[in-house]
C-alpha positions, 0 to 999 in steps of 0.5 A, spaced: 330 281 343 333 275 347 331 268 345 328 268 352 324 274 351 322 271 344 319 265 348 316 269 353 312 273 348 310 267 344 307 264 350 303 271 351 300 271 345 298 264 344 295 265 351 291 270 348 289 267 342 286 261 346 283 265 352 281 272 352 278 273 359 284 277 362 283 282 357 276 284 358 275 288 365 268 285 367 267 289 373 269 296 371 265 295 365 259 293 369 260 299 374 260 304 367 254 301 365 251 302 372 254 309 372 250 311 365 244 308 368 243 302 363 240 296 364 244 293 358 248 295 352 249 292 345 256 292 342 256 293 335 263 295 332 268 289 331 273 292 336 267 293 342 264 286 340 272 283 341 273 286 348 266 284 351 265 278 347 272 274 348 273 274 340 277 278 335 273 281 329 274 287 325 267 287 324 267 289 316 263 283 313 257 281 317 254 284 323 256 282 330 253 284 337 254 282 344 248 284 348 251 285 356 246 285 361 247 289 368 249 283 372 253 280 366 249 275 363 251 275 355 249 273 348 253 273 342 250 274 335 254 272 329 254 269 322 255 262 322 262 261 319 265 267 324 261 264 330 265 257 329 271 261 330 269 265 336 267 259 340 274 257 340 275 263 345 269 266 347 267 265 354 259 267 352 256 260 352 250 263 348 252 264 341 247 265 336 249 264 329 245 266 323 246 264 316 248 268 310 242 270 306 239 276 302 236 279 308 242 279 313 241 285 317 234 283 318 235 276 320 241 279 325 236 285 328 231 279 329 236 275 333 238 281 337 230 283 338 229 276 340 236 276 345 233 282 349 226 279 350 230 273 352 234 276 358 228 280 360 230 287 357 223 289 354 222 294 359 229 296 360 233 302 358 239 299 353 245 302 350 247 302 343 254 303 341 254 308 336 249 313 333 241 311 334 239 310 326 232 309 325 234 302 321 237 300 327 233 302 333 226 302 329 226 294 328 228 293 336 223 298 338 217 295 335 219 288 338 221 291 345 216 298 345 217 299 353 224 300 352 228 306 352 235 307 348 241 311 349 248 312 346 253 307 349 259 309 346 261 313 353 261 306 357 265 303 352 270 309 351 271 309 358 273 302 360 277 301 354 282 306 355 285 304 362 288 297 360 287 290 364 294 287 367 293 282 361 293 287 356 299 291 358 303 284 359 301 283 351 303 290 349 310 289 353 311 283 349 308 286 342 312 292 343 318 288 344 316 285 337 315 291 334 321 294 335 325 288 334 322 288 327 324 295 325 332 293 328 332 287 324 329 289 318 334 295 317 340 290 320 338 286 314 338 292 309 344 295 305 344 302 301 341 301 294 336 296 297 329 299 295 324 302 300 319 297 298 324 291 300 326 294 306 318 295 308 318 287 306 323 285 311 320 289 317 314 286 315 316 279 315 320 280 321 314 282 325 310 276 323 316 272 324 316 275 331 309 274 333 305 278 329 298 276 326 298 281 321 301 288 319 297 294 321 301 299 317 308 300 314 310 307 312 318 305 310 321 311 306 327 314 305 330 321 304 325 327 301 320 322 300 319 321 307 317 328 307 310 326 303 305 324 309 302 317 309 306 315 302 307 308 300 314 305 300 316 305 292 321 302 288 326 308 290 333 305 292 336 308 299 342 312 297 348 314 302 347 320 306 339 319 306 335 319 312 330 313 312 323 314 316 319 308 319 312 308 322 311 301 323 305 297 326 303 290 327 297 286 330 297 282 335 291 278 338 287 284 335 291 289 339 295 294 334 302 297 335 305 303 333 312 305 333 317 310 329 324 311 328 330 314 323 336 310 321 341 313 316 344 310 310 351 309 311 353 315 315 349 321 317 351 328 316 352 333 322 346 336 321 342 330 320 345 327 327 343 334 330 336 334 328 335 327 331 339 328 337 334 334 339 328 330 337 330 325 342 332 329 347 324 332 346 322 325 347 326 324 353 323 330 356 316 328 354 316 321 357 320 323 363 315 329 365 309 324 364 305 323 371 298 320 372 293 326 373 296 330 368 291 333 363 293 331 356 293 339 354 299 340 359 303 334 355 301 338 349 304 344 352 310 341 354 311 339 347 310 346 345 315 349 349 320 343 348 320 344 340 320 352 342 327 351 345 330 346 339 333 351 335 329 350 329 325 344 329 317 344 328 312 339 330 307 339 324 301 335 327 295 338 332 297 332 337 303 329 340 300 323 341 294 318 343 291 312 346 292 305 343 289 298 344 284 295 339 285 301 335 291 305 333 288 311 336 283 309 342 281 314 347 285 319 349 289 324 345 295 329 347 292 335 344 291 343 346 284 342 346 283 335 349 280 335 356 282 328 358 287 326 363 292 321 364 290 315 369 294 309 371 294 303 366 293 307 360 297 306 354 299 312 351 303 313 344 308 319 344 310 321 337 314 328 336 316 329 329 319 334 325 319 335 317 326 337 314 325 340 307 329 337 302 332 332 307 327 327 311 321 326 316 324 325 323 320 322 327 320 318 334 314 314 337 314 310 343 308 306 347 308 307 354 304 305 360 302 310 365 304 308 372 302 310 379 308 314 379 310 316 372 310 312 365 314 305 363 316 305 356 314 298 353 319 298 347 325 298 352 331 296 347 334 303 347 333 304 355 339 305 359 341 308 366 340 315 363 336 315 357 330 313 355 331 314 347 337 313 344 340 320 341 344 317 335 341 314 329 341 307 327 346 305 321 344 302 315 350 300 312 
C-alpha cells in the first residue's frame, strides 16, 4: 500500500464519517418500496437505520427507527445521546430524541406512532423491518387502526445487496487497508512470537491504516488453525508451521473480511503445493464470475475445481457471501441459493481446505461484480497473469 493510497483512503473514510448520503441509493429504495406496495417503511435494526438514516449505529443498546414515506420524507427516532451523534451525519432534519427511562420501549413506540400520524400515514400500508411481533405492532395499530402492516425485510435486502458507487469506492479503500494490515502484521512478526501477539499487530495495523474498530481476527498457527472459530492463544509460532488469518475491520460501519496463509520460515513442499492448488481454485472462480450467473452455478464451479485439485476438500456448505454493513449480507454462494449475480454487488469468495495435523488453508477475497466480470478490491497480489499469488508469504 503506497503513501498515496494511504492518503486517498483516509480522505475517503473521512468523507463517509462526515456525510453518508453517497452511501444510500434513495431512488432505488423508493422504487423497491413502491414495487412491494408500501406507502412507508420503518427501519429498526442498526444496519438498516444506518443505511436509510445516514448514520452508523450497531442498534444494540437502545431502539432506533427511521420512518421513510414513499415520497422520500423521513423521521429519525433515537435516544438523546445517540441523536446528538447522529445529527453530525444524517440528512434527516426531523430527528426526535427520547430520554432513557424505565419504559424506553413504550416511549420509543409512542414517538414512532406520532411520526406515523405526522406524515399522514394513519390509513396507509406500512412495512416494518423484521417479524411483526405483537409487542411492536399492537401499540402502533392502536394509534393507527386503519393502517395495514407488512414485512419490509425484502425491500431492505434487495436495495442493500447492490452497492452505490460511493460504497464501492469506500470498499476499495477499506480492502486495501485490510490486506495491508495482514501483510504488515506478518512482516513485523518472527518465529517464536505468539498467535496473540501477531493478531494484535494485525489489528493495530488495521486501526492505524484507517479502520474504526476490529470486526474479527482469527489468527492461529499450525494444527490449532484447524479448530474452527478458535481464539488466538499464547501459542508460539514454530518453524515449519502454516499460519492462517481471517481478519476484518469496520470502516465507517462497513465490514471487511479477508483471509490468507503464511509460512513460518519456510514451507514444506507439501504445504506449498496445497496453497498453490487452493490459489489456482480461487483464480479460476474469480476469473469465471459474470453478471447474470446464478449463485448455485458458482458453487458448482467450486465443487468441480475441488474435484480436480488432487485431494483438497472444501469443508463448508457455501463458498462465498455478500458483504456490506454486515459480514454476511444478501447473496450466498451455495448449492441451494436462488440468488443471481448483479453488477454492483460486493461478493466474498473463499475456498478453504483443512489439512489434518497441519493447518487450515483459506483464501478469501472481496470482489465487485461489473458489467463484464468482477474486479478484485484488494489487488496487491494481482499481476498480468494472476489474480491471487500462488506462493505463501513468509514469516521469518
